[in-house]
NUMI-308198 format. One record per atom (N, C-alpha, C, CB): z, y, x; atom name; residue number from 1. Coordinates in steps of 0.001 Angstrom, whole numbers, plus 500000, padded with zeros to 6 digits. Glycine has a CB too. Layout:
BEGIN
{atom {Z,Y,X},CA,NUM}
...
END
This chain:
BEGIN
{atom {503635,514661,507379},N,1}
{atom {503878,513428,508092},CA,1}
{atom {502560,512948,508701},C,1}
{atom {504491,512354,507154},CB,1}
{atom {502627,512476,509904},N,2}
{atom {501448,511980,510605},CA,2}
{atom {501268,510478,510358},C,2}
{atom {501559,512266,512116},CB,2}
{atom {500019,510034,510444},N,3}
{atom {499714,508618,510272},CA,3}
{atom {500470,507771,511289},C,3}
{atom {498208,508376,510398},CB,3}
{atom {500610,508269,512497},N,4}
{atom {501324,507516,513534},CA,4}
{atom {502793,507282,513147},C,4}
{atom {501247,508264,514880},CB,4}
{atom {503367,508169,512355},N,5}
{atom {504749,508004,511899},CA,5}
{atom {504865,506946,510806},C,5}
{atom {505296,509333,511389},CB,5}
{atom {503777,506722,510067},N,6}
{atom {503770,505714,509010},CA,6}
{atom {503480,504318,509548},C,6}
{atom {502748,506077,507954},CB,6}
{atom {502707,504246,510603},N,7}
{atom {502279,502964,511149},CA,7}
{atom {503465,502099,511546},C,7}
{atom {501374,503180,512345},CB,7}
{atom {503393,500839,511176},N,8}
{atom {504438,499882,511530},CA,8}
{atom {505536,499742,510490},C,8}
{atom {505047,500274,512821},CB,8}
{atom {505513,500574,509448},N,9}
{atom {506540,500480,508404},CA,9}
{atom {506203,499348,507435},C,9}
{atom {506671,501823,507638},CB,9}
{atom {507218,498627,507032},N,10}
{atom {507092,497550,506049},CA,10}
{atom {506819,498155,504676},C,10}
{atom {508376,496668,506018},CB,10}
{atom {505891,497556,503918},N,11}
{atom {505606,498013,502557},CA,11}
{atom {506183,497012,501566},C,11}
{atom {504076,498192,502331},CB,11}
{atom {506910,497518,500565},N,12}
{atom {507573,496666,499583},CA,12}
{atom {507263,497187,498181},C,12}
{atom {509112,496620,499830},CB,12}
{atom {506892,496261,497279},N,13}
{atom {506694,496611,495872},CA,13}
{atom {508061,496634,495210},C,13}
{atom {505725,495601,495149},CB,13}
{atom {508477,497792,494706},N,14}
{atom {509833,497907,494193},CA,14}
{atom {510028,497168,492879},C,14}
{atom {510189,499352,494015},CB,14}
{atom {509004,496987,492060},N,15}
{atom {509161,496268,490791},CA,15}
{atom {509402,494779,491016},C,15}
{atom {507925,496465,489914},CB,15}
{atom {508710,494205,491970},N,16}
{atom {508828,492779,492231},CA,16}
{atom {509696,492463,493441},C,16}
{atom {507467,492188,492425},CB,16}
{atom {510155,493492,494139},N,17}
{atom {510929,493313,495374},CA,17}
{atom {510209,492347,496302},C,17}
{atom {512355,492796,495063},CB,17}
{atom {508920,492610,496482},N,18}
{atom {508061,491711,497244},CA,18}
{atom {507457,492434,498442},C,18}
{atom {506950,491142,496350},CB,18}
{atom {507511,491784,499583},N,19}
{atom {506941,492315,500819},CA,19}
{atom {505426,492254,500725},C,19}
{atom {507450,491527,502061},CB,19}
{atom {504757,493360,501045},N,20}
{atom {503301,493417,500965},CA,20}
{atom {502627,493433,502325},C,20}
{atom {502884,494626,500193},CB,20}
{atom {503374,493717,503363},N,21}
{atom {502797,493779,504688},CA,21}
{atom {503284,495007,505431},C,21}
{atom {501285,493777,504608},CB,21}
{atom {502618,495284,506526},N,22}
{atom {502990,496390,507395},CA,22}
{atom {501863,497405,507400},C,22}
{atom {503299,495897,508833},CB,22}
{atom {502213,498669,507258},N,23}
{atom {501196,499704,507338},CA,23}
{atom {500655,499702,508761},C,23}
{atom {501770,501111,506941},CB,23}
{atom {499397,499628,508875},N,24}
{atom {498738,499450,510167},CA,24}
{atom {497773,498281,510016},C,24}
{atom {499781,499198,511331},CB,24}
{atom {498132,497380,509094},N,25}
{atom {497239,496293,508693},CA,25}
{atom {496569,496691,507385},C,25}
{atom {498015,494936,508541},CB,25}
{atom {496634,497976,507071},N,26}
{atom {496197,498532,505797},CA,26}
{atom {495090,499550,506034},C,26}
{atom {497379,499178,505045},CB,26}
{atom {494144,499607,505108},N,27}
{atom {493122,500652,505157},CA,27}
{atom {493560,501808,504270},C,27}
{atom {491732,500105,504710},CB,27}
{atom {493093,502977,504597},N,28}
{atom {493372,504165,503807},CA,28}
{atom {492066,504685,503239},C,28}
{atom {494083,505253,504654},CB,28}
{atom {492082,505056,501974},N,29}
{atom {490932,505709,501359},CA,29}
{atom {491240,507198,501345},C,29}
{atom {490640,505155,499902},CB,29}
{atom {490406,507969,502020},N,30}
{atom {490657,509396,502208},CA,30}
{atom {489574,510210,501505},C,30}
{atom {490712,509751,503714},CB,30}
{atom {489997,511224,500763},N,31}
{atom {489067,512124,500099},CA,31}
{atom {488354,512941,501173},C,31}
{atom {489804,513051,499071},CB,31}
{atom {487034,512861,501200},N,32}
{atom {486262,513541,502244},CA,32}
{atom {486327,515059,502123},C,32}
{atom {484817,513091,502195},CB,32}
{atom {486529,515561,500937},N,33}
{atom {486571,517004,500722},CA,33}
{atom {487907,517606,501119},C,33}
{atom {486282,517319,499275},CB,33}
{atom {488998,516980,500650},N,34}
{atom {490331,517540,500886},CA,34}
{atom {491020,516971,502117},C,34}
{atom {491194,517304,499688},CB,34}
{atom {490590,515777,502546},N,35}
{atom {491228,515125,503684},CA,35}
{atom {492534,514425,503328},C,35}
{atom {491485,516132,504758},CB,35}
{atom {492852,514360,502035},N,36}
{atom {494095,513730,501594},CA,36}
{atom {493908,512232,501384},C,36}
{atom {494594,514382,500303},CB,36}
{atom {494962,511476,501692},N,37}
{atom {494954,510035,501444},CA,37}
{atom {495041,509822,499937},C,37}
{atom {496138,509312,502191},CB,37}
{atom {494122,509025,499390},N,38}
{atom {494122,508761,497957},CA,38}
{atom {494661,507373,497626},C,38}
{atom {492722,508912,497406},CB,38}
{atom {494349,506389,498462},N,39}
{atom {494682,505001,498145},CA,39}
{atom {495026,504229,499405},C,39}
{atom {493524,504322,497413},CB,39}
{atom {496028,503364,499302},N,40}
{atom {496296,502359,500331},CA,40}
{atom {495568,501094,499907},C,40}
{atom {497847,502101,500521},CB,40}
{atom {494842,500484,500814},N,41}
{atom {494139,499234,500526},CA,41}
{atom {494781,498162,501393},C,41}
{atom {492580,499352,500800},CB,41}
{atom {495547,497287,500747},N,42}
{atom {496364,496297,501440},CA,42}
{atom {495684,494942,501357},C,42}
{atom {497791,496232,500841},CB,42}
{atom {495443,494275,502490},N,43}
{atom {494886,492925,502434},CA,43}
{atom {495824,492013,501647},C,43}
{atom {494652,492364,503861},CB,43}
{atom {495269,491228,500709},N,44}
{atom {496097,490444,499804},CA,44}
{atom {496591,489141,500409},C,44}
{atom {495337,490150,498560},CB,44}
{atom {495871,488572,501331},N,45}
{atom {496313,487303,501904},CA,45}
{atom {496375,486200,500873},C,45}
{atom {497662,487463,502549},CB,45}
{atom {497282,485270,501060},N,46}
{atom {497343,484134,500147},CA,46}
{atom {498313,484333,498989},C,46}
{atom {497726,482906,500903},CB,46}
{atom {499131,485374,499034},N,47}
{atom {500091,485611,497954},CA,47}
{atom {499428,486073,496669},C,47}
{atom {501108,486634,498385},CB,47}
{atom {498336,486830,496803},N,48}
{atom {497687,487406,495640},CA,48}
{atom {496288,486833,495518},C,48}
{atom {497645,488944,495732},CB,48}
{atom {495929,486451,494329},N,49}
{atom {494604,485875,494077},CA,49}
{atom {493744,486904,493368},C,49}
{atom {494705,484571,493235},CB,49}
{atom {493496,487993,494018},N,50}
{atom {492740,489096,493441},CA,50}
{atom {491344,489078,494049},C,50}
{atom {493450,490470,493690},CB,50}
{atom {490352,489293,493216},N,51}
{atom {488984,489339,493711},CA,51}
{atom {488860,490416,494771},C,51}
{atom {487992,489591,492564},CB,51}
{atom {488231,490096,495863},N,52}
{atom {488101,491040,496956},CA,52}
{atom {489258,490938,497929},C,52}
{atom {488002,492444,496421},CB,52}
{atom {490287,490160,497588},N,53}
{atom {491438,489918,498452},CA,53}
{atom {492085,491193,498973},C,53}
{atom {491026,489066,499607},CB,53}
{atom {492266,492148,498070},N,54}
{atom {492956,493374,498454},CA,54}
{atom {493746,493907,497268},C,54}
{atom {491954,494436,498963},CB,54}
{atom {494756,494687,497589},N,55}
{atom {495553,495373,496582},CA,55}
{atom {495355,496856,496830},C,55}
{atom {497083,494962,496645},CB,55}
{atom {494963,497574,495790},N,56}
{atom {494710,499010,495904},CA,56}
{atom {495862,499753,495240},C,56}
{atom {493339,499402,495254},CB,56}
{atom {496572,500552,496031},N,57}
{atom {497721,501304,495534},CA,57}
{atom {497450,502793,495698},C,57}
{atom {499024,500895,496279},CB,57}
{atom {497341,503530,494579},N,58}
{atom {497145,504973,494680},CA,58}
{atom {498320,505643,495405},C,58}
{atom {496969,505582,493280},CB,58}
{atom {498021,506676,496168},N,59}
{atom {499042,507371,496959},CA,59}
{atom {500190,507862,496079},C,59}
{atom {498420,508553,497711},CB,59}
{atom {499893,508257,494843},N,60}
{atom {500946,508756,493959},CA,60}
{atom {501889,507658,493480},C,60}
{atom {500330,509443,492768},CB,60}
{atom {501610,506403,493803},N,61}
{atom {502490,505287,493455},CA,61}
{atom {503513,504993,494547},C,61}
{atom {501666,504044,493181},CB,61}
{atom {503469,505750,495641},N,62}
{atom {504485,505591,496684},CA,62}
{atom {505753,506263,496191},C,62}
{atom {504015,506200,498058},CB,62}
{atom {506859,505524,496171},N,63}
{atom {508128,506039,495656},CA,63}
{atom {508971,506673,496751},C,63}
{atom {508912,504926,494987},CB,63}
{atom {509068,505996,497895},N,64}
{atom {509908,506491,498988},CA,64}
{atom {509311,506059,500316},C,64}
{atom {511365,505977,498851},CB,64}
{atom {509383,506945,501293},N,65}
{atom {509031,506591,502665},CA,65}
{atom {510292,506765,503480},C,65}
{atom {507842,507472,503228},CB,65}
{atom {510842,505627,503922},N,66}
{atom {512066,505658,504709},CA,66}
{atom {511785,505483,506186},C,66}
{atom {513020,504589,504238},CB,66}
{atom {512830,505284,506963},N,67}
{atom {512664,505150,508411},CA,67}
{atom {511990,503845,508797},C,67}
{atom {514004,505248,509099},CB,67}
{atom {512223,502778,508025},N,68}
{atom {511651,501466,508350},CA,68}
{atom {510728,500912,507280},C,68}
{atom {512747,500488,508592},CB,68}
{atom {510729,501522,506102},N,69}
{atom {510094,500894,504958},CA,69}
{atom {509437,501926,504048},C,69}
{atom {511109,500080,504178},CB,69}
{atom {508367,501476,503375},N,70}
{atom {507707,502272,502348},CA,70}
{atom {507863,501504,501040},C,70}
{atom {506183,502544,502694},CB,70}
{atom {508500,502145,500063},N,71}
{atom {508679,501528,498752},CA,71}
{atom {507587,502068,497854},C,71}
{atom {510106,501815,498157},CB,71}
{atom {506808,501165,497244},N,72}
{atom {505730,501599,496383},CA,72}
{atom {505687,500778,495111},C,72}
{atom {504406,501511,497109},CB,72}
{atom {504930,501286,494152},N,73}
{atom {504772,500621,492860},CA,73}
{atom {503335,500159,492744},C,73}
{atom {505156,501564,491673},CB,73}
{atom {503128,498853,492798},N,74}
{atom {501788,498294,492696},CA,74}
{atom {501376,498295,491223},C,74}
{atom {501729,496851,493299},CB,74}
{atom {500214,498858,490894},N,75}
{atom {499754,498816,489500},CA,75}
{atom {499643,497377,489009},C,75}
{atom {498396,499528,489357},CB,75}
{atom {500030,497146,487751},N,76}
{atom {500046,495800,487173},CA,76}
{atom {498692,495120,487261},C,76}
{atom {500488,495858,485729},CB,76}
{atom {497597,495862,487138},N,77}
{atom {496279,495241,487165},CA,77}
{atom {495888,494715,488547},C,77}
{atom {495249,496228,486696},CB,77}
{atom {496722,494940,489542},N,78}
{atom {496435,494449,490893},CA,78}
{atom {496967,493036,491109},C,78}
{atom {497034,495388,491932},CB,78}
{atom {497793,492569,490189},N,79}
{atom {498311,491206,490274},CA,79}
{atom {497567,490326,489303},C,79}
{atom {499822,491164,489989},CB,79}
{atom {497413,489062,489654},N,80}
{atom {496885,488100,488685},CA,80}
{atom {497946,487032,488494},C,80}
{atom {495516,487473,489160},CB,80}
{atom {498167,486659,487257},N,81}
{atom {499232,485697,486954},CA,81}
{atom {498647,484369,486592},C,81}
{atom {500122,486197,485826},CB,81}
END
């Protein structure tokens, strides 16, 4: 799958059924050796009070990539209660 095919898809945390934003407003952490995407770095905005104002989701936490949406599992340590 190409990055251009992912861009513009809505990202949703499946555990909380919460909208996280749109891919394209997200940074990708890429392994320089393998060229594989390792982490999605999502700007947190005002919904999340996390230091650094970002949510880091490892690529292996993506559950499904559909035609309009990406369902992922945000690690618990990325939320503050």
